[in-house]
Each structure stands twice: as C-alpha cells, then as structure tokens.
C-alpha positions in Angstrom: -81.4 72.9 -73.4 -81.4 73.6 -69.7 -83.8 70.8 -69.1 -81.5 68.3 -71.0 -78.5 69.5 -69.0 -80.4 69.0 -65.8 -81.5 65.5 -66.7 -77.9 64.5 -67.6 -76.6 65.9 -64.3 -79.3 64.0 -62.4 -78.4 60.8 -64.2 -74.7 61.3 -63.5 -75.3 61.9 -59.8 -77.5 58.8 -59.6 -74.9 56.7 -61.3 -72.2 58.0 -58.9 -74.4 57.2 -55.9 -75.1 53.7 -57.2 -71.4 53.1 -57.8 -70.6 54.3 -54.3 -73.2 52.1 -52.8 -71.9 49.1 -54.8 -68.4 49.8 -53.6 -69.5 50.0 -50.0 -71.2 46.7 -50.3 -68.7 44.8 -52.6 -65.3 46.1 -51.5 -65.5 44.8 -48.0 -65.9 41.3 -49.6 -62.5 41.8 -51.3 -60.4 43.1 -48.4 -59.8 42.7 -44.7 -58.0 44.8 -42.0 -55.2 43.6 -39.8 -54.8 45.4 -36.5 -51.5 46.4 -34.9 -51.6 43.7 -32.2 -52.8 40.7 -34.3 -52.0 38.3 -37.1 -54.2 38.0 -40.1 -54.4 34.3 -41.1 -55.7 33.8 -44.7 -57.4 30.5 -45.4 -58.1 29.0 -48.9 -60.9 26.4 -48.8 -60.2 25.9 -45.1 -56.4 25.6 -45.4 -54.1 28.4 -44.2 -52.1 29.8 -47.0 -50.7 33.1 -45.8 -50.2 35.1 -42.6 -50.0 38.9 -42.4 -48.3 40.3 -39.3 -48.1 43.9 -40.4 -51.1 46.1 -39.8 -53.1 47.5 -42.7 -55.7 46.6 -45.4 -55.2 43.3 -47.1 -57.0 41.8 -50.2 -58.6 38.4 -50.7 -61.0 36.7 -53.1 -64.5 36.3 -51.6 -65.9 32.8 -51.7 -62.4 31.3 -51.9 -60.7 33.0 -49.0 -61.6 33.4 -45.3 -59.7 35.3 -42.6 -59.1 34.6 -38.9 -57.6 37.2 -36.6 -55.1 35.9 -34.0 -54.0 38.2 -31.2 -50.3 39.0 -30.5 -51.0 40.2 -27.0 -49.5 38.6 -23.9 -51.8 36.1 -22.2 -51.8 35.4 -18.4 -52.6 31.9 -17.2 -52.7 30.9 -13.5 -51.6 27.3 -13.3 -53.5 25.1 -10.7 -51.6 24.1 -7.6 -49.8 20.8 -7.9 -47.8 18.5 -5.6 -44.2 17.6 -6.5 -41.4 15.4 -4.9 -37.9 16.7 -4.4 -34.7 14.7 -5.0 -34.6 13.8 -1.3 -38.2 12.5 -1.4 -39.8 15.5 0.3 -43.3 16.6 -0.7 -43.9 20.3 -1.8 -46.8 22.2 -3.2 -46.1 24.4 -6.2 -48.4 27.3 -7.2 -47.3 29.4 -10.2 -48.5 31.4 -13.2 -47.2 32.0 -16.7 -47.4 34.7 -19.4 -47.5 33.4 -22.9 -48.2 34.5 -26.5 -48.5 33.1 -30.1 -45.2 33.2 -31.9 -46.0 31.1 -34.9 -49.6 31.5 -36.1 -49.3 28.8 -38.7 -48.4 26.1 -36.2 -50.9 27.5 -33.8 -53.7 27.0 -36.3 -52.5 23.7 -37.6 -52.0 22.1 -34.2 -54.5 23.8 -31.9 -56.9 25.4 -34.5 -56.1 28.7 -32.8 -58.2 27.8 -29.8 -57.0 29.5 -26.6 -58.5 26.9 -24.3 -56.4 24.1 -26.1 -53.3 26.3 -25.7 -53.9 26.6 -22.0 -54.2 22.8 -21.7 -50.8 22.3 -23.4 -49.2 25.0 -21.3 -50.6 23.6 -18.1 -49.3 20.1 -18.9 -45.9 21.4 -20.0 -45.4 23.6 -16.9 -46.5 20.8 -14.6 -43.9 18.4 -16.2 -41.2 21.2 -16.1 -41.9 21.9 -12.4 -41.8 18.2 -11.6 -38.6 17.6 -13.6 -36.7 20.6 -12.2 -37.7 20.1 -8.6 -37.2 16.3 -8.6 -33.5 17.0 -9.6 -33.0 19.2 -6.5 -33.1 18.6 -2.7 -35.6 20.5 -0.7 -32.9 22.8 0.7 -31.7 23.5 -2.8 -35.2 24.3 -4.0 -35.8 26.7 -1.1 -32.5 28.5 -1.8 -33.1 28.7 -5.5 -36.7 29.8 -5.4 -37.1 33.0 -7.4 -35.4 33.9 -10.6 -33.1 30.9 -11.1 -35.8 28.3 -10.5 -38.4 30.2 -12.6 -35.9 30.4 -15.5 -35.2 26.7 -15.5 -38.9 25.9 -15.4 -39.7 28.3 -18.3 -36.9 26.8 -20.4 -38.0 23.2 -19.8 -41.6 24.0 -20.5 -40.9 25.9 -23.8 -39.1 22.8 -25.1 -42.4 21.0 -25.0 -44.8 23.6 -26.4 -42.7 25.0 -29.3 -44.5 22.6 -31.7 -47.8 24.4 -31.0 -46.6 27.9 -32.2 -46.8 29.3 -28.6 -44.1 30.3 -26.2 -43.9 31.0 -22.5 -42.5 34.5 -21.9 -42.3 34.3 -18.2 -43.1 31.9 -15.4 -43.3 32.9 -11.7 -43.8 30.8 -8.6 -46.4 32.4 -6.4 -45.9 29.9 -3.6 -43.7 26.9 -3.0 -44.9 25.5 0.2 -44.9 22.3 2.3 -47.9 20.1 2.8 -49.8 21.0 6.0 -49.3 17.5 7.5 -45.5 17.7 7.7 -44.9 21.5 7.6 -44.3 21.8 11.3 -41.9 18.9 11.4 -39.9 20.3 8.5 -39.8 23.8 10.0 -38.5 22.4 13.3 -35.8 20.4 11.5 -34.7 23.5 9.5 -34.6 25.5 12.7 -32.6 22.8 14.4 -30.1 22.7 11.5 -29.7 26.5 11.6 -29.1 26.4 15.3 -26.5 23.7 14.9 -24.8 25.8 12.2 -24.9 28.8 14.5 -23.5 26.8 17.4 -20.7 25.6 15.1 -19.9 29.2 14.1 -20.0 30.3 17.7 -17.6 27.5 18.8 -15.2 28.4 16.0 -15.3 32.0 17.0 -14.7 31.3 20.7 -11.8 29.0 19.7 -10.2 31.7 17.5 -10.8 34.3 20.3 -9.1 32.2 22.8 -6.1 31.7 20.5 -5.9 35.5 20.1 -6.1 36.0 23.9 -3.4 33.5 24.6 -1.1 35.0 21.9 -1.8 38.5 23.4 -1.1 37.3 26.9 2.2 35.8 25.8 3.2 38.9 24.0 2.2 41.1 27.1 4.2 38.8 29.5 7.3 39.0 27.3 6.9 42.8 27.0 6.4 43.1 30.8 9.4 40.9 31.6 11.5 43.0 29.2 10.3 46.2 30.7 11.0 45.0 34.3 14.5 43.9 33.2 15.2 47.3 31.6 13.9 49.0 34.8 16.1 46.9 37.0 19.1 47.7 34.9 18.2 51.5 35.0 17.7 51.3 38.8 21.0 49.5 39.3 22.8 52.0 37.1 21.2 54.9 39.0 22.2 53.4 42.4 25.7 52.9 41.2 25.8 56.5 39.9 24.4 57.7 43.3 27.1 55.8 45.2 29.7 57.2 42.9 28.5 60.8 43.5 28.2 60.2 47.2 31.7 58.8 47.4 33.0 61.7 45.4 31.2 64.2 47.7 32.6 62.8 51.0 36.1 61.7 50.0 37.9 63.6 52.8 37.8 63.0 56.6 36.1 66.3 57.2 33.4 65.6 54.7 32.9 62.1 56.0 32.5 63.5 59.5 29.9 66.0 58.4 28.1 63.3 56.5 27.9 61.1 59.6 26.7 64.1 61.6 23.8 64.7 59.1 22.9 61.0 59.2 22.8 61.1 63.0 20.5 64.1 63.0 18.2 62.4 60.5 18.1 59.2 62.7 17.3 61.3 65.8 14.5 63.2 63.9 12.9 59.9 62.8 13.1 58.5 66.3 11.2 61.5 67.7 8.2 61.3 65.4 4.8 59.9 66.6 2.7 60.4 69.7 3.6 59.9 73.4 6.8 60.6 75.3 10.1 59.7 73.7 13.2 58.5 75.6 16.5 58.5 73.8 19.5 56.8 75.3 22.8 58.0 73.9 26.4 57.1 74.6 28.3 60.2 75.6 31.1 59.0 73.4 28.9 58.9 70.4 28.9 61.6 67.8 25.4 62.7 68.6 25.9 62.4 72.4 28.9 64.7 72.3 26.8 67.2 70.3 23.9 67.2 72.7 26.2 67.3 75.8 28.4 69.9 74.3 31.4 67.7 74.4 34.3 68.0 71.9 
C-alpha cells in the first residue's frame, strides 16, 4: 500500500513538472510584454492590426501574429549645417538640432516601417525646408534679433506640418549657431557696427539738442527771476532811503538840532581828511563852523 502511494505521488510530481515545462515553453509563444516606455505593435500576417501603449502582458496567436516594440523615448538628432538666404539676399549658415518622438505608431510603421534612419531623413528635410522658409521671410537684422525662442518655435511649427503624416513629431528645435559665411563676415560686422554708431550719434545729437533747450529755458527763467529780484531790491532800497531821510528830517527839525548835526558832519569830514600817512595840512576859514570851534571863536 505504501509502495502504491509512493508510485502515485511520483507520477503526480512528474506530471506537474512536465506541465510546468510545457507552460514555460509554450506560454511565451502566446504572450508578449509591453514596457513602460514603448508601444507594442501587433502584426497579423505582416499587417499591423493593433497597438498597445499601456505596459503589461499581452496575448497573441503564434504563427499568425508577430510583435514589434517601438520606443516612446525622446530622440535627439543633430541636423547638419546648411546655408540659407534671408529676405534681403544675405547668406547665413544655420546649425541646429531637434528632439523628436513617435506619436502615432501606426503611421510610423505604415510610412517608414518603424525605421529610425528613415525618420531622421524626413526630419532633416523638413527642418531644412522650415529653416529656409522662415529665414527667407525675414531680413538679416530681423533674424539676428529673433534668434532664440521665437525663431525656434516658428521653425518647429513649420517642420511639424511636413512630418505629421509619418507619425512622428518634433518636440523642440534649437539653433546652436546662426552665423555668417567667412568670406563676408567681416564686412557685415563692420556694416552693423557702423549702423549702431550712426544710431548712437543720432541719439547723442537728440540728447544734446534737448539739453540745450533745457539750458536756454533755465537761463531765461533765471534772468527773469534775477531781474525781478533786482527790481524788488531797488524798491526796498528806495523805500529804506526815503525812510532814512524822513527819520533824519524828524530828528533835526529845529535850528539847534540842525546846528548840532552840521557840527557832527564837520567833525566826520575832518576825521576822514586826517587819515593816511604823511603830514596833513588843513586850511579852514575862520568864519566856518569848524574854524570857529578850533580857534575858540563864538
């Protein structure tokens, strides 16, 4: 009995192992795995019939279906340098790069057979045409002023309109260099410097003119204020002198006061005449007020 049980147990274990081995060999033929950064394109007899963009295990029929994995990751492509002509017939050299990704795997497979090299060829042609179209609609000065975000956005928009049919899209385009040909670079730089110098000279002339207007206006205002101040000063001086004469007249309005005033004036005149170096000679009339004082006459 124990022997029979052991034989059955062995047979069961063997069967389970065989089934597990069969599953390990057969199940992979009926399923495939889609990663988190890829599309799973399911083909039936060479024709795409379904696309899985969610990660996980998917099922298929072996012999009937095949699977291709297409990445969702961002691609970087350095576009070869190319020459372009501006609206004012000036030559420039454009050097840029783009980032792109697959946005429609069905179109990508149908048009490019999901070959990255073919996608780069279409992107290079589309970007070249976009750069040529955008820059040819602008003058050289406008291109130089717009280089950066604005110019890159216009190029990306123009290029995407040409490659949408391939199931790919340009996410970003950046201009690494937008330079002048070596043969005319020096002449263009000299012309640009001359133009900037002319603009600076124009601004300087306008500033000097405006400054002169301000100076002239200020000088006129100062002259008017000075004349008004001098007029006010003359009026005040005249009023002061008039007040002085009034006070003086009031102080010496009697003969005795007038005589005393004349006496003081005579002393002041004598004092002034005796100042300075050297001998002083004064000739006085005995009948003068000062002469009578000196000679003791009444």
